[in-house]
C-alpha positions as CSV (number, residue, x, y, z in Angstrom):
1,X,15.3,-15.7,34.7
2,X,16.5,-15.5,31.2
3,X,16.6,-12.2,29.8
4,X,14.5,-11.8,26.1
5,X,15.1,-9.5,24.0
6,X,12.2,-7.3,22.6
7,X,13.2,-7.9,18.8
8,X,13.3,-11.1,19.2
9,X,11.4,-13.3,16.2
10,X,9.7,-16.5,16.1
11,X,12.1,-18.1,14.0
12,X,9.6,-20.4,11.7
13,X,7.2,-17.7,11.1
14,X,10.1,-15.6,10.2
15,X,11.2,-18.6,7.7
16,X,7.7,-18.9,6.2
17,X,7.8,-14.9,5.7
18,X,11.2,-15.6,3.1
19,X,9.6,-18.8,1.8
20,X,6.1,-16.4,0.9
21,X,8.5,-13.6,-0.1
22,X,10.6,-16.0,-2.9
23,X,7.1,-17.8,-4.0
24,X,5.9,-14.1,-4.5
25,X,8.8,-13.0,-6.5
26,X,8.9,-16.0,-8.6
27,X,5.2,-16.1,-9.8
28,X,4.8,-12.0,-9.8
29,X,8.0,-12.7,-12.4
30,X,6.0,-15.4,-14.2
31,X,3.0,-12.8,-14.4
32,X,5.3,-10.0,-16.2
33,X,5.1,-12.0,-19.2
34,X,1.6,-11.6,-19.8
35,X,1.2,-7.6,-18.7
36,X,3.0,-5.2,-19.9
37,X,4.5,-4.1,-16.8
38,X,8.2,-5.8,-16.6
39,X,8.9,-3.7,-13.0
40,X,6.8,-5.3,-10.6
41,X,9.6,-8.0,-8.9
42,X,11.7,-4.6,-8.0
43,X,8.4,-2.8,-6.8
44,X,7.4,-6.0,-5.0
45,X,10.8,-6.3,-3.3
46,X,10.4,-2.3,-2.0
47,X,6.9,-3.3,-0.4
48,X,8.6,-6.2,1.3
49,X,11.5,-3.9,2.2
50,X,9.0,-1.5,3.4
51,X,6.9,-4.6,5.3
52,X,10.2,-5.0,7.5
53,X,10.7,-2.0,8.4
54,X,7.1,-1.9,9.3
55,X,7.6,-5.0,11.2
56,X,10.5,-3.7,13.3
57,X,8.8,-0.3,14.1
58,X,5.6,-2.4,15.6
59,X,8.2,-4.5,17.5
60,X,9.8,-1.2,18.9
61,X,6.7,0.1,20.0
62,X,4.8,-2.9,21.1
63,X,1.1,-4.0,21.2
64,X,0.2,-2.7,24.0
65,X,0.5,0.6,22.3
66,X,-1.4,0.0,19.8
67,X,-4.0,-1.9,22.0
68,X,-4.4,1.1,24.0
69,X,-5.2,3.4,20.9
70,X,-7.3,0.9,19.4
71,X,-10.1,3.4,18.7
72,X,-7.7,6.4,17.6
73,X,-6.3,3.9,14.6
74,X,-10.4,2.6,14.0
75,X,-11.2,7.0,13.4
76,X,-8.0,7.3,11.3
77,X,-9.1,4.2,9.5
78,X,-12.8,5.3,8.9
79,X,-11.7,9.0,7.8
80,X,-9.7,7.4,5.2
81,X,-12.3,5.4,3.9
82,X,-14.4,8.4,4.1
83,X,-12.0,10.4,1.9
84,X,-11.8,8.4,-0.6
85,X,-14.5,9.9,-1.9
86,X,-13.1,13.3,-2.0
87,X,-9.9,12.4,-2.9
88,X,-9.4,8.8,-4.3
89,X,-9.6,9.0,-8.1
90,X,-11.6,6.6,-10.2
91,X,-10.2,3.7,-11.2
92,X,-11.9,0.9,-13.4
93,X,-15.0,2.4,-11.7
94,X,-14.2,2.3,-8.3
95,X,-12.7,5.0,-5.9
96,X,-10.7,2.4,-3.9
97,X,-7.2,3.6,-3.8
98,X,-5.5,6.9,-3.0
99,X,-2.6,7.8,-5.5
100,X,0.9,8.7,-3.6
101,X,3.1,10.2,-6.6
102,X,6.1,8.7,-6.8
103,X,4.8,5.8,-4.3
104,X,2.1,4.3,-6.2
105,X,-2.1,3.9,-5.1
106,X,-2.7,3.0,-1.0
107,X,-5.8,1.0,-0.5
108,X,-7.6,2.2,2.9
109,X,-9.8,-1.1,3.3
110,X,-6.6,-3.6,3.2
111,X,-5.5,-1.6,6.8
112,X,-9.2,-1.5,7.7
113,X,-9.1,-4.9,8.4
114,X,-6.2,-5.0,10.9
115,X,-7.8,-2.4,12.4
116,X,-11.0,-3.7,13.1
117,X,-9.2,-6.8,14.3
118,X,-7.4,-5.0,16.8
119,X,-10.3,-3.1,17.9
120,X,-12.4,-6.5,18.1
121,X,-10.1,-8.0,20.0
122,X,-9.9,-5.1,22.8
123,X,-13.8,-4.8,23.0
124,X,-14.3,-9.1,23.0
125,X,-11.6,-8.8,25.9
126,X,-12.9,-5.5,27.7
127,X,-16.7,-7.9,27.8
128,X,-15.4,-10.7,28.6
129,X,-13.6,-9.7,31.6
130,X,-16.4,-8.0,32.9
131,X,-18.0,-11.5,33.6
132,X,-17.7,-15.1,32.6
133,X,-21.7,-15.4,32.4
134,X,-23.0,-12.9,30.3
135,X,-27.0,-12.7,29.9
136,X,-29.0,-12.5,27.0
137,X,-29.7,-8.9,26.6
138,X,-26.1,-7.9,28.0
139,X,-24.8,-10.1,24.7
140,X,-27.0,-8.9,22.6
141,X,-26.5,-4.9,23.8
142,X,-22.6,-6.5,23.1
143,X,-23.6,-7.6,19.6
144,X,-25.1,-4.4,18.3
145,X,-22.3,-2.1,19.1
146,X,-20.3,-5.1,17.6
147,X,-22.6,-4.6,14.0
148,X,-22.2,-0.9,14.2
149,X,-18.2,-1.4,14.6
150,X,-18.2,-3.7,11.7
151,X,-21.2,-2.3,9.6
152,X,-19.7,2.0,9.5
153,X,-16.4,0.6,7.1
154,X,-18.7,-2.0,5.6
155,X,-21.0,0.7,4.2
156,X,-18.3,2.8,3.4
157,X,-16.5,0.3,1.6
158,X,-19.6,-1.4,-0.1
159,X,-20.3,2.0,-1.6
160,X,-16.1,2.6,-3.3
161,X,-17.4,-0.4,-4.4
162,X,-14.7,-3.3,-2.9
163,X,-17.1,-6.3,-2.1
164,X,-14.7,-8.8,-1.7
165,X,-13.3,-6.7,1.4
166,X,-17.0,-5.9,3.1
167,X,-16.8,-10.2,3.0
168,X,-13.2,-9.9,4.6
169,X,-14.4,-7.8,7.4
170,X,-17.9,-9.8,8.2
171,X,-15.9,-13.0,8.4
172,X,-13.2,-12.0,10.5
173,X,-16.2,-10.4,13.0
174,X,-17.9,-13.9,13.3
175,X,-15.0,-15.7,13.9
176,X,-13.6,-13.5,16.4
177,X,-17.1,-13.6,18.3
178,X,-17.2,-17.6,17.9
179,X,-14.0,-17.5,19.5
180,X,-15.2,-15.1,22.3
181,X,-17.7,-17.4,23.3
182,X,-20.8,-15.8,22.3
183,X,-24.1,-18.3,22.3
184,X,-24.5,-20.2,19.2
185,X,-28.2,-19.3,19.2
186,X,-26.9,-15.6,17.6
187,X,-25.3,-17.2,14.7
188,X,-28.3,-19.5,13.9
189,X,-30.3,-15.9,14.4
190,X,-28.0,-14.0,12.2
191,X,-27.0,-16.9,9.4
192,X,-30.7,-17.2,8.8
193,X,-31.3,-13.6,8.7
194,X,-28.5,-13.5,5.8
195,X,-29.5,-16.4,4.4
196,X,-33.4,-14.8,3.7
197,X,-32.1,-11.4,2.4
198,X,-29.0,-13.3,0.0
199,X,-32.3,-15.8,-1.2
200,X,-34.9,-12.9,-1.7
201,X,-32.3,-11.2,-3.5
202,X,-31.3,-13.5,-5.6
203,X,-34.7,-14.5,-6.3
204,X,-35.8,-11.5,-7.9
205,X,-32.6,-11.2,-9.3
206,X,-33.3,-14.2,-11.6
207,X,-36.7,-14.1,-12.2
208,X,-37.1,-9.7,-12.6
209,X,-34.3,-7.9,-13.5
210,X,-36.6,-4.9,-14.7
211,X,-37.6,-5.0,-10.6
212,X,-34.3,-5.7,-9.3
213,X,-32.2,-2.6,-11.3
214,X,-35.6,-0.8,-9.9
215,X,-34.7,-1.8,-6.2
216,X,-31.4,-1.8,-6.0
217,X,-29.7,0.0,-9.5
218,X,-28.2,-0.5,-12.0
219,X,-24.8,-0.2,-9.9
220,X,-25.5,-3.3,-7.8
221,X,-27.1,-5.7,-10.6
222,X,-23.5,-5.5,-12.4
223,X,-21.9,-6.6,-8.9
224,X,-24.2,-9.4,-8.7
225,X,-23.8,-10.4,-12.3
226,X,-20.2,-10.8,-11.9
227,X,-20.2,-12.5,-8.5
228,X,-22.7,-14.9,-10.1
229,X,-20.2,-15.5,-13.1
230,X,-18.4,-18.3,-11.4
231,X,-21.6,-20.4,-10.9
232,X,-21.9,-20.8,-14.9
233,X,-17.8,-20.8,-14.7
234,X,-18.1,-18.5,-17.5
235,X,-16.6,-15.0,-18.4
236,X,-13.0,-14.4,-20.3
237,X,-11.2,-14.5,-17.3
238,X,-12.4,-17.2,-15.1
239,X,-12.1,-19.7,-18.2
240,X,-9.0,-18.5,-19.1
241,X,-7.5,-19.5,-15.9
242,X,-9.0,-22.1,-15.4
243,X,-7.2,-23.5,-18.9
244,X,-3.7,-21.8,-17.6
245,X,-4.5,-24.5,-14.2
246,X,-5.7,-27.6,-16.2
247,X,-2.6,-27.1,-18.6
248,X,0.1,-27.0,-15.6
249,X,-0.6,-30.7,-15.5
250,X,1.0,-32.6,-12.8
251,X,4.7,-31.0,-12.8
252,X,4.0,-27.8,-14.0
253,X,5.1,-26.0,-17.3
254,X,8.2,-24.3,-15.7
255,X,8.5,-20.4,-14.7
256,X,7.5,-17.5,-16.7
257,X,5.6,-20.6,-19.1
258,X,2.3,-19.5,-18.7
259,X,0.7,-20.2,-22.3
260,X,-2.7,-17.6,-21.9
261,X,-3.6,-14.1,-21.3
262,X,-6.0,-13.3,-18.2
263,X,-6.9,-10.1,-16.3
264,X,-4.9,-9.5,-13.1
265,X,-2.5,-12.7,-13.5
266,X,-0.2,-10.5,-10.9
267,X,-2.9,-9.8,-8.3
268,X,-6.2,-11.6,-8.2
269,X,-5.3,-14.3,-10.5
270,X,-1.6,-15.2,-9.4
271,X,-2.7,-19.0,-7.9
272,X,-3.8,-19.8,-11.6
273,X,0.2,-18.4,-12.8
274,X,1.4,-20.5,-10.0
275,X,-0.7,-23.6,-10.5
276,X,0.5,-23.3,-14.6
277,X,4.3,-22.6,-13.4
278,X,4.4,-25.3,-10.9
279,X,1.4,-27.9,-11.1
280,X,-0.7,-29.7,-8.8
281,X,2.2,-31.0,-6.9
282,X,3.6,-27.4,-6.3
283,X,-0.2,-26.0,-5.4
284,X,-0.6,-29.0,-2.8
285,X,2.8,-27.8,-1.5
286,X,1.6,-24.3,-0.9
287,X,-1.7,-24.9,-0.1
288,X,0.3,-27.2,2.7
289,X,2.5,-24.4,3.4
290,X,-0.8,-21.9,4.0
291,X,-1.8,-24.7,6.2
292,X,1.0,-24.9,8.0
293,X,1.6,-21.1,8.5
294,X,-1.9,-20.9,10.0
295,X,-1.6,-23.9,12.6
296,X,2.0,-22.1,13.6
297,X,-0.4,-19.1,14.2
298,X,-3.1,-21.3,16.7
299,X,-0.5,-22.8,18.3
300,X,1.1,-19.3,19.0
301,X,-2.3,-18.1,20.3
302,X,-2.4,-21.1,22.7
303,X,0.7,-20.0,24.3
304,X,-0.6,-17.0,24.8
305,X,-1.6,-15.5,28.3
306,X,-3.3,-12.8,26.9
307,X,-6.9,-13.0,26.1
308,X,-6.3,-10.2,23.6
309,X,-3.6,-11.7,21.6
310,X,-5.8,-14.9,21.6
311,X,-8.9,-13.1,20.1
312,X,-6.3,-11.0,18.5
313,X,-5.1,-14.0,16.3
314,X,-8.2,-15.2,15.7
315,X,-9.4,-12.7,13.5
316,X,-5.7,-13.0,11.8
317,X,-5.8,-16.5,11.1
318,X,-9.8,-16.1,10.3
319,X,-8.7,-13.5,7.5
320,X,-5.8,-15.3,6.3
321,X,-7.7,-18.8,5.8
322,X,-10.9,-16.5,4.3
323,X,-8.3,-15.2,1.6
324,X,-6.8,-18.1,1.4
325,X,-9.9,-20.0,-0.1
326,X,-11.8,-17.3,-1.5
327,X,-8.8,-16.3,-3.6
328,X,-7.4,-19.9,-4.8
329,X,-11.4,-21.1,-4.9
330,X,-12.3,-18.5,-7.5
331,X,-9.4,-19.5,-9.7
332,X,-11.3,-22.8,-10.1
333,X,-14.7,-21.3,-10.6
334,X,-15.9,-22.6,-7.2
335,X,-16.0,-19.4,-5.5
336,X,-17.1,-16.0,-6.5
337,X,-15.0,-13.5,-8.4
338,X,-14.6,-10.7,-5.6
339,X,-10.9,-9.1,-6.1
340,X,-9.4,-10.7,-3.1
341,X,-5.2,-10.7,-3.0
342,X,-3.2,-14.2,-2.1
343,X,-1.8,-13.2,1.2
344,X,1.9,-12.7,1.3
345,X,2.1,-13.7,-2.3
346,X,0.3,-11.5,-4.9
347,X,2.0,-7.9,-5.8
348,X,0.1,-5.1,-4.0
349,X,1.4,-2.5,-1.7
350,X,-1.5,-2.0,0.4
351,X,-2.1,-5.6,1.0
352,X,1.1,-6.6,1.5
353,X,1.9,-4.1,4.5
354,X,-1.2,-4.9,5.9
355,X,0.1,-8.6,6.3
356,X,3.6,-7.4,7.8
357,X,2.0,-5.4,10.3
358,X,0.1,-8.2,11.4
359,X,3.1,-9.7,11.7
360,X,4.9,-6.7,13.6
361,X,1.7,-7.5,16.3
362,X,2.1,-11.6,16.2
363,X,5.8,-11.5,16.9
364,X,5.4,-9.3,19.8
365,X,2.4,-11.6,20.9
366,X,5.0,-14.5,20.4
367,X,8.0,-12.5,22.2
368,X,5.3,-11.9,25.4
369,X,5.1,-16.0,24.8
370,X,8.3,-16.1,25.8
371,X,8.9,-14.2,28.6
372,X,5.5,-15.9,30.3
373,X,7.0,-19.3,29.9
374,X,10.4,-18.1,30.8
């Protein structure tokens, strides 16, 4: 049997990483012309370097150690979210970040996404390992546990406030439970309850603003108001983003040519910069890259003999697809503006490092699949 190095990586996934890196640098450099900070590309390069070091470290320790210590990681993640209320500076009316002198800001909710995927993956594997035919009561008890595990960081993150991250937590859980083979009736019940709650909130919001504020508070009203800006395609950021995308045309205006300012061009609205610079064709190719990357991950999951790996990749793919769809959609005005970054492309240390941690886990899964097939 041919010996496989523990540091061997899937070449296709590595190529995708370097393509995303190049796109990120080019687009962030274009975004710099709209903001005063001219060092973003250098900073992003340093974050990518730190990310590759993280990948090497994760491949060195292996996934088994990470899986065995999933609950320790969960506790650390929860404590980091709680610590924000005591040590996190208020930035733009939110406490989402720790300020690290000489480094920048670190956002715990970005890492909590990966931690939740790991914890849920190990939980689902353990649950399904006991029996292949669970009773309704056994499934109900398991779903209550999942709700608690996901609910705790969701509440803490919502209080920061960071609505976008909460949506990601919930979507990750739903995708992983669906892949786990949980009875469909539970999803019908979940979506019915969510539909009722969301519908009731929107009815009160649209019919009696004073009552809404008395029940939910001014802060929640402002968050809902911001989320619903997209339905009327209103708001300075959204309007200018759509103008920027529209002026890109078929082939784009070229790098460093974005003609109009809109807030957060380097993070939340980086796709608007890319679409303006490279047009419809460039945007189509980028979305094609995202889809192909996700397909490669799904193919890797199918090759794996480890059920925990399968569940974790399902969570990772679900997270990536949701973030890509949400981020791109909100620049067009077809999705609410929730402050979600575009994976591997947007500027930002915490988000990028969380994806690179994910890639370290994925490379380990790829290695184990190669060993199994050999």
